[in-house]
N, C-alpha and C positions, 0 to 999 in steps of 0.2 A: 476673271472669276468673280462670282457674286460674293459680297461681303459676308453674308450669313454662313457661307460654306467654309470660311476661314476660321470660324470659331471652333473651339474644342467641343467634343461631345458632352463632357460633363457640364460645360457652360450652357450648351443648348438644352440639356435636360433640366437645368435649374430654371431656364426661361420658360420652357414648356410646362413646368409645374403650375404656372399661373394661368394656363389655358384650360378650358373645359375639355372633357373627353370628346365631345362632339367636334370641337375645333381641331383636335388632334386627328380624329378619324377622317374628317371631311376635307381638311385643308393641308395640314402639315405632312401627312403621309403621301400626298399627291405631288409634292414639290420635287422629289427625287426618288429613285429606286432604292438608294441606300437608306433614306429615312423610312421608306415603306417597309424595308426589311427590319430596321431597328424597332419600329413600332408595329410589328406584325400582329400583336395581340389586340390592337385597337381596330377591330374589324366591323364594328356595329355602330350605328347612329341611333340614339334614342330620340324619338319624336316627342316625348313628353317633357323634354327640356329644350331650351333654345337651340336652334340649329342655324348656322350661318346661312344668310339668305342666298348667296350664290350657290352653295351646295344644295340647298333645298330645291331651288329652281332647276338645277341640273339633274337632280335625282328624281324629281316628281314632275313628270310630263304627261301629256295626254296619251302618248304611246304606252306608258306604264299603266295609266288609269284604265285604258281600254281592255287590258288583260285581267283586271281585278273585278270580282263580283261586287254587287252593291254593298253587302254587309262589310266587306273589307274596306271599300272606299269610305264608308261611314265611320268605321273604327279608326282609320287613318286621319280623318277629319277631326274626330274627337281627341286623338292624341295630339294633333297640332294645336287644337284649341286649349288643351291643358298646358301647353308650353308657354302660353301667354304672349305669343308673337302675332300681332295683328297682321303684319305684312305677309308672313308665311301662310296664315290662314286664308287671307284674301286670294293668294295665288292658288292654294289648294282648292278653294271653292270654285274657282274658274276652271281648273284642270279636271276635277272630278265631275263637273256638270250637274251637281246635286242642287236642287232648288230649296232655299230656306222656307219656301211656302209649304213644303211637305211637313206634316206634324212630326213624323218620326225623326227626320233629320234635324229639325229645329230643336226638338226636345232633347235629343241626345247631345247635340253640340252645346246648347246653353247649359245643360247640367255639367258637362265636362269643363266648360269654362268657369262655372261657379265653384268647382272644386279646386281650381288652380289658385296658387298663392298670390295675393295682391302685391304690387299694383298690376302685374301683368294679367292676372285673371280678371280683374275688374275692367281693364282696357278691352279685353276680348269680349267680355259680357256686354259692355256698352256698345261695342261695334256690332255684335250680333243683334242686339235689340233694334238698333237703327237700321241695320240691313234687312231684318225681318219686316219692319214697318214699311220700308221702301219696296220690298218684294211683294208685300200684300197690296200696296197701292198700285203697283204695276200690274198685278194679276187682275185687279178690279178694272183698270183702264183697258186691258186687252181681253176682257171676258168674252168678247165676240169671236175671238180666234178659236181654232179647232182644239188647241191644247187647253184653253180655258174651259171650253165646252166639255172636254173629256174630264177635267178636274171636277166640274160640277156633277157629271154623271157618276164619277167614282166617289163623290162626297169627300174630296180631298180638302185639307185645311186651307190650301193656298187660295181657294176661290171663295172663301167665306170670311166675314168679319164679325162673327158671332162672339158672344161673351165667353163661350166655352173654349174658343181658340186661344184666347189670351191666358186663361187659367191653365189650359192643357200644357202650354209650353213653359210658363213661368213657375208654376207651382213645383214641378220636379226639380227645377234649378234652385229654387229657394230652399227646398229640403236638402239638396246636395250641399249648398253653401253652409247651411246650419250644421250638417253632419261633419263637415270639414272644419268648422269653427271660425269661418271668416265673417265677422260681423259687418265689415264694410260691404261685402257682396250682398249680404242679407238686406242691408239698407238700400242698396241700389235696386235690387229686385222688388222689394216692397214698394219703393217709390214708383217704379214702373207699373206695378199691379194696381196702385191707387191713383194713377193718373199723372205722376210727375214725369217731367222730361219727355213730353210727347212730341217735341220738335223734331224735324227731319234734318238729316245731314247726309252728305254723300260719303261713300266709302273712302274716297280719296282724302276727305277731311280728317278721317280718324287716324291716318298713319302719322305717327310722331306726335299726336296730340291726345294721348290717352288720358292724361290727368285732367285736361280741360273738358274732355267729353264726360268723364266720370262726374266732375263737379257740376256740369250742366244737367246731368241726369238726376243727381241726388239732391241738388239745392233748389229744384223747381218747387213752386208752391203747390201743396196738396189741396185739391178742391174740396169744398164742403160736400158732405153727404147729401145726395138728392139734387145737386146742381147739375144742369145739363152740360155734358162734355162736348167741347168743340174739337173732336178728334175722331178718326174712323173707328177706333177700337171701343167696344162697349165694356165698361168696367164692372167688376163683380160687386154685388151688394154687400152691406155691412155684415150680414150673417155669413155669407160665403167667404168674405175676406177673413173673418174671425176663424172660420174653419181651416182656411189655408195656413194662417199663422199658427194655429194649434198643431197642424202637421209638422210645421217647421220646429216647434218646441219639442215634439217627440223625436225628430231627427237629430236635434242638438243633444238630447239626452242619450240617444243611442251612440253618438259619437263621443260621449264623455265630456261634453262642454256644458257644465252646469251653469256657470255665470251667463253665458249666451242664452241658454234656455230660459233663465230667469228674466233677462231683458226682453226676450220675445214674448214671454207670458205677460209681462207688464204692458207691452203694446196691445196684446189681445184684450187685456182688462180695460184699457182706455177705450177700445172700440165698444165694449159692452156698456160703458158709461156714457156713450154718445159723444166722446171727444176724439179729436184727430190724433193718431199715434205720432209720437215725437221721434222721427227717424234719426235725428241728430244724436240721440242717446246711443243708438247702435254704432255710430261712427266715432263717438267720443271715447277716448281712453279713460276719462274721468268718470264715466258712467259705472264702470266696474268698481272703482273705488267708492263711489257714492252708495252703491248697493251694499258694500261691506260696511260702510260707515254708519248706515242707518240701523244699527243693531237694536237700539231701543225700540224703534218703530216696528222693526221686523219681529221682535220678540213679543209684541202685543197681539191684539186680535187682528184677524185678517180683514176686518172691515176697513172702510175709508179708502185711502189711496194704496193700500197694500195690493200685492199681486193676487190675481184671482186663482184660487185653488180649484182642484177638480170637484165638481158638484154632483155629477151623476155616476152611477156604477160603471158604465162603459168608459167614461172619461178617466175615472180612477184606475180602471184595469189597464187602459192603454198607457197612461202615464207610468204606472208601476212596472209594466212590461218593458217600456223603453229605458227606464232608470235601471232596471235589473240587467239589461243588456249592455249598458255603457258605463255604469258607475261602479266604483269599488264599494266594498261593504259599508264603510263608515258613511260616505256621502249618501248611499242608498238608505241607510237607517235614518239619517237626518231628514231626507225627503219624506219618508214614511212618518216620522215623528211630527213633521210640520204639516201633515195632511195634504201634501201636494203643493204647498206654497213654496215655490222655488226661490223666491226672493229671500224668504226667511232662512231656508236651508243654505243658500249661498252665504249669507251673513254668518251663520254659525260655522260653516266650514272654514271660511277665510279668517275669521277672528278667533276661532277655537273657543267660542263661548260655552260650548257644551263641555263643562268640566265634569265629565262622567267617565268611568272606566268602560271598557268594552262590554263587559257583562251588564252593567247598569244601562248603557245605551241600548243594548239589544233588548232588554226587558221593557224599557220605556217605549221603544219603537213598536214592539209587539203589542203592548197594551193600547197604544194609539191606533194601530192598524185594525184592531178587533172590530171597531164600529164600522169601518169602511168595507172590510172583506166579507162581512156577513151577507151583503147583497150581491156578491159576485158568484157566478156559476163555477162549477168544477172545471170546465174547459178553460175558463179565463185564468183561474189559479194555475192550471197546468201550463198555460202559455207563458206565464211569468217565470216559472221554474225553467222551462225550455229556453227562454231568452237568456236567463242567467247562465245556463249550461253552455250557450254559444258565445259567451263573452271571452275576451282575449287577455284577461289578467293572468298572472302567474298561477301555477297549479295550487300553491298553498292558499293564497287569497281567494282564488276561484272556489276551492273546496269549502272554505269558511263561509262564503256567501251562500252557496247551495245548502250548507248545513243549517244556517240560520233560517233560510226560507222554509225548510221542510221539518225542522224540529218543532215538536209540539209546544204550545204555550205553557208557561209564561216565558220560556227562553227563546222561542222562535215564533214564526207565523203559522206553522202547521199546514203548509201547502202540500198537495199530493206529489208523488214521485212519478212523473209520466214517462212512458217509453220514448216519447219524442225528444227527450233530453239527450239520448245517445245519438240520435240523428243530427241534432244541433251541434254536438261535439265534432262529428265527422265533417259536417258541412262547413264549419267555421275554422277547420284546421288550416294552418298556414301552408306555404309552398316551399319552405326551406327544407334542408336536409333532416332537421330534427322534428319536422311537423308530424310525421307518422309516429315517432316515439312518444311525443307529447300527447297525441290523440289516444294512443293505446293506454297511456298512464291514466288519462281521464276516464276512459271507458272502464278500466279496471276499478277505479275508485267508485264509479257509478254502480257497478255490479256489487261491490262490497257494501255500498250504502243501501242496497235494497231496491235499486231502480230496475224495472223490467226492461229487457233488451230483446228486440225482435231482430234476429240475425239477418233475415231476408231484407228488411228495410235498411238496416245499417250497411249491409254489403252493397245495396243499390246506391246509397249515398256515397260510399267510397268509390264505386265504379264511375260515378258521375264526375269525381275529382281526378280520375286517371292517376291516382297514387298507387303504384303497384306494391310498394312495401306495406302500406296500410291494408290494401285489398287482400294480399296474400296472408297477412297476419290474421285478418278476420276469417278468411276461409279455412285457416288451420286452427280454428277455435277448438281447444281441447275439451270444452264442455259437451261437445256433440257435433255431429256432422251437419254442416250448413249446406243446404241446397238452394242457391239463389234463384230467384225467379227471372222471367224474361225482361222485367223492367231494368234489371242490372245490365243485361246485354244491350238494351236500347241506349242506356246511359253511356256505356263504354263505346258504342259505335258512333256516338255523337261527339267524341273527344276532339276530332280534327277541326270542328267548326268553332271552337272556343278561342283560338288564337290565330293571329294573322301577321304576316310580315310583308314588306315591300320588296319585290324581286329586283335584281340588277337590271340596268337599262338594256344590256345586251340580250336579255331573255325575252324582251318584248318586241314583237314585229307585227307589221300590218299585212304581210303576204300570207294568204290562206294556204298556199302550197307549202310554205315553210313552217306551218304551225306546229306540227308534231316535233320537228327538229328543234324549234325554239323552246318548246316546253319539255325537252328531254330531261331536264333536271328534276322533274317531278312536281310535287305539290307546291314548292316554293315559287315556281314560275307563275302559278296562277293566284298568288296572293294567299295561299294557305300556309300553314305551319308544317314543320316536320313531325309534329305530334300525330300519332296514329292510334287507333283503338285496337290494333291487332294484339299487342301484348296483353291488354286487359281481357280481350275476348278469348285468347288462348288460355289464360288463367281460369276464367269462368268455365270454359269448356272442359278443362282438366278436372275441375271439382264438381262436374255434373250439373252445370247450369242448363236449364231448359231453354236453350236459345231458339226462339221462334224464327225460322229461316227467312220468310218473306218480309216480315216487319223489320227485322234487324238489317236486312239488305237494303231496304228503302231508307232507313235512317243513315246508314253508312254512305249510301249514294248521295243523299241530300247534304251530307257533311263534306262531300268531295274527298272522301278517303279511299283512294284507289287501292291501297294496300289491304284495307279491311274488306273491300268488295272482292278483290282477288282471292283473299284467304277464305271468305265465306263460300265462294263458288268452286275453288280448286284445291283448297287446303294449303296453298303456298302464298307467301307474302310478296316475294320478289318475282319479277318477270322471267329472269334467267333460270329460276327454279321451277316455274309453273309449267306443267305439261299441257299439251293442247287440250286434252280431255282428262277426266278424272283418272287417277292411277295410284299405284302404291309406292312408286319410286320416281325420283326425279333423275335428271341426267347424271348427277354425281353419284347416284345409288343410295342417297339418304332416304329414310322412310318419311313419307308425307303424312300430314295430318288429315284425318278423314274429313272431307268437305261437309260443311254444315248445310249448305243450300244447294248442293249439286243437283237436286231434283226439282228445283224451283224453275218455273217457266218464266223466262225474262220477257216482260211485256213492255208496252209504251210507258207504263207508270214508273218503272225502274229508270228508263231513260229520261223521263221527265224530272225525276228526283235528281239525277245526275246533272241535268241541264240547269236546274235551279241553283246548283252550286257553282256553275261556270267553270268547271274543271274539264278542260279540253282533253287531256290524256285519258281521263276516266271515260268520257263519252266515246272517244276513239276506240278504246279497248273493248267496251261493251258492244259497239257496232261491228267492228272488224274481226274480233276474236270470238265473240259470243253470239253474234247475229241478233242483237237486241233490236226490237222494233221501235219506231218513233212516229209521231203524228203531229198535227198542228198544235195540240195542247203542249207538246214538248217545246215547241218554239215559243209559245206564250209564256210558259214557266221560265224559260231561259231569259226572256225579256224582263220578267219580274225579278229574276235573280240579278240582272244588271251587268252582265259581262258582254262587252262588245265583241271580244275575240270569240267567245263561244257562239254568239249569234252568227257571226260570219262563217264559222266552221260548220254549223248546222245547215246554213244556206248552201254552202259548197258541197255538203254531203247529200243534198237532195231532200232535206226535210221540208215538209209542207208548211209554208209560212202563213197560210190562211188568208182568207179574203174578207173576214168579218171585223177586222180592226182590233182583235183581242190583244195583240202584242202592244199596239199603241196605248190601249186603255191601261194595260199593266204598267207601262212606263210612266204614263201620266199620273197614275195613282201613287207612284213612288217619287214623283217630282224629279225624274231622271232625264235631264236634257241630253246627256251623252248617248244614252240608248235611243232616245227619240230621233236624234240626228242619224245614228247608224241605221235605224229602221227606214228612214227616208232614203238613205243611200242604197239600201238593199231593195228598194222598190215595193215595200209593203203598202198595202191599201189601208187607207184610214177608215174609221167607222162611217156608216151611212149618215149623211147629213153634214159631214165635216169636210167633204172634198173641196168645196168652194170657199172655205174659210181662209182667213189670212194666215200665211205660213212664213212670214218674213223673218221672225225671230229664230225659228228652228232651222230655216234654210241657211241663214247666216252662220249659225253655229255649226251646221253640218259642213259647210265649206271650210271654215277655219279648222274644224276638227279633222277634216280630210287631209288638209295640208300638214297638220301636225302628226297625224297618224302615219303619213308616208315618210316622215323624217326619222332618223335615228339619233341616239344620244352619242355625243363624241366622247373620246377618251384621252387620257393624258399619258398613256404608256404604262400605267399602273392600274391593276384591277381595282375598281372602287369598292368600298365597303357597302354592305346592304343595310337598308333602313329597317328598324324593327320597332 
C-alpha cells in the first residue's frame, strides 16, 4: 500500500489546503477514484494561474488545437501568458502553430503578459520580446519561401521590419501594464521601445532564467537620440515616443494608479526637455516616496524639473476623461486643481497637504478648471461625464463624483448630462450576481438627476452583455414601452463568440468519419462556450424587437451558436424538439415559437459565416438538415477562421477547395502554421508563382502535426477536468 493512502482524510485535507486549486484539479484528483469523488467539485483548471507542466502538456495537444478555431487558440495563448509560466507558453505556442510574426497574435499575447503580476508577467514579456525578435529575423532570412511571399502579399507584420511594427506591438502592451499598475513591466517595455535589450537569445535560454532575462532587458544602455541603431528594428522618434508614453499615462489613470501615472508623465517631460528618460525610477520603490517627499517643489510652479502638465485643449480633455474614469472624487479634484500636474497631485494625495474640507476643495478645483474647460467642446465635456459614469466606485462615491462634474459653478464644473452616461453604466457593469441590481440603481439615479436615457441604445448595450436580468428589467421599463432595434438582436446573437473553453481530449479526433460523433457534446467540443444568445433573443422577440432575419442569422452563424441558428430557423433551440420543417407543435406537443427566419433563403454566405467559426456541428446541421449551399469562399473563410477539423470536414463533404491559393493566403495573413500544414495535407494548390518555392518549414510541421493528430490522449481511469 502506498504511504499517502494510509493517512487519515482530515490530515490529507490539511495538506491539500496548501496546494493551489489547479494542482488539486489536475493532479490530486487523478491519483485515485476515491480522491476524484472526494474532490468532485474541483472540475476546472484556470489557465490564468500557474498550471502544473505535466497536466498542461497532457491536456493541451495538437489534437486539441486542431479542433479549435483561431480566435479560441489565441485566447488560450493569452490566458497562458497571463499565468506567468514561460515553459507552458512555449509549449502552447508550439502546439497552436501561431506565429509571433503575426501582428494580431503578438499584440494580444504581449498585452496579456504585461497585465500579469511580476515577476512571472515580466518573465513572459521578456520571453515574448526575444521570441518575436527571433521570429522576425527568421522571416527575413526565409523571405524567398512561399510563406514569406504570401506574408508580403498580405502585408503581414511578420515580413516587415518597419518602425510601425515595433510600435504596433509594444504600445498596447505598455498601456496594458500601466492600466494594471505594474511599473516594472512599464520599464521593461519602455526600454525595448527605446532600444534597450536588443540582444538575441534562444527560447531555451529563457526557461528558468526569467530574472536574468529581465535584468538584461531593462539594464541595457539607452542610446542617444539620433544615434544610428545597430539592430534590425527601427525605433520611434522622440515625438512618437512621447506620444506613446502619453497614452500609457492615460491608461494608468484609467486604472486608478495615480503615482505610476505621475512617474510616466515625468518620463514624458524629460523627453520634451531633450533628456533620456530614467527608467530606473519606474523600477525603484523609492521613486514613489521621492515623489511624495518633494511636496515643497511640487507645490510651487510647474516650471523647471516639475512634471509637464497638459498644455493643449485636447490633451487636457483626454487627461480629465481618464482621471474621471479611474480616480475617486478627491484625487480627481486634486488633479483638476493642479492643472494636470500629476506629480503635484500625487504629493498632495499622499501627504494630505490639502488641508481643505470637501466643499472647499470642490470649489477650489472648480475655479481652477474654469480656465481650462473654456476651450473644450461640448462633446469633450460629455465624454468626461460618460467616463465617470462608467467608473467602478461604490454607488455613493460614484454619485458624488457625477454630481460634482455636472453641478453649476462655483460648487461644480457645470458639465452637461449626456445620454451616453447610461450606456457607460450598462457597459461597465460587473459580471456577478449583484451586477444587474447595481446597474439598475445607477440608471435610476441618472434618471432622477435629469440625465436623458435612450431606451433603445441602453437595451442594445444590455443585450451585448448577455445579462438577462438587466435586459428584462430594462424591457419592463414602467415609463413606457421599449421597442428595441435590430442592433440589440445582433448583439445578443454574438454572445457565444465572447467566451471559450478547452474541450476534453476525448472529444478531439482526427478521423473525419467520426467527426460528428466526437462533437456530439455541442459547442464545448469546438472550443466554444455553453453561452448561447437564444435566451436573450427570445426575450427581445417577446417584447417586440424588430429582429432582422438574415443579418441576425449571419451573426449567430459567425459566432458558432448552433442553438441560436436553429431557433431562428425553426423556432426551437434543441435538436430533439426541432421539427423537420416549420410547425406549430413539437413531438411532445408543446407549442413552438414562431420562427424568425423561416423564410430566409440559406445561401453560401450563411455557410461561410458558419465555416469562419469552425463549428462542425453547425455546418453539418446547415448542410444535411437545411440544404445550405457552399462554395470555394466557404473553404477560404474556414481557413481564415483557423479550425483544422472544420477544414477536413468541408473537404470530406465535397466543398470546393479552390485552385487560386486563397486559403493559403488567408492562413499566411494570420500567421497560422497549423492551418498551412493542414492545407498542404489536403492537397490545396498554392498561389501562382509560389509552387516552386521552398516548403521545407511547412512540410516538416505538417509531418509532425500529422503524427500528433493521429494520436489520442491517454487516460488514468478518471475523467479529467476541462480547462477553462
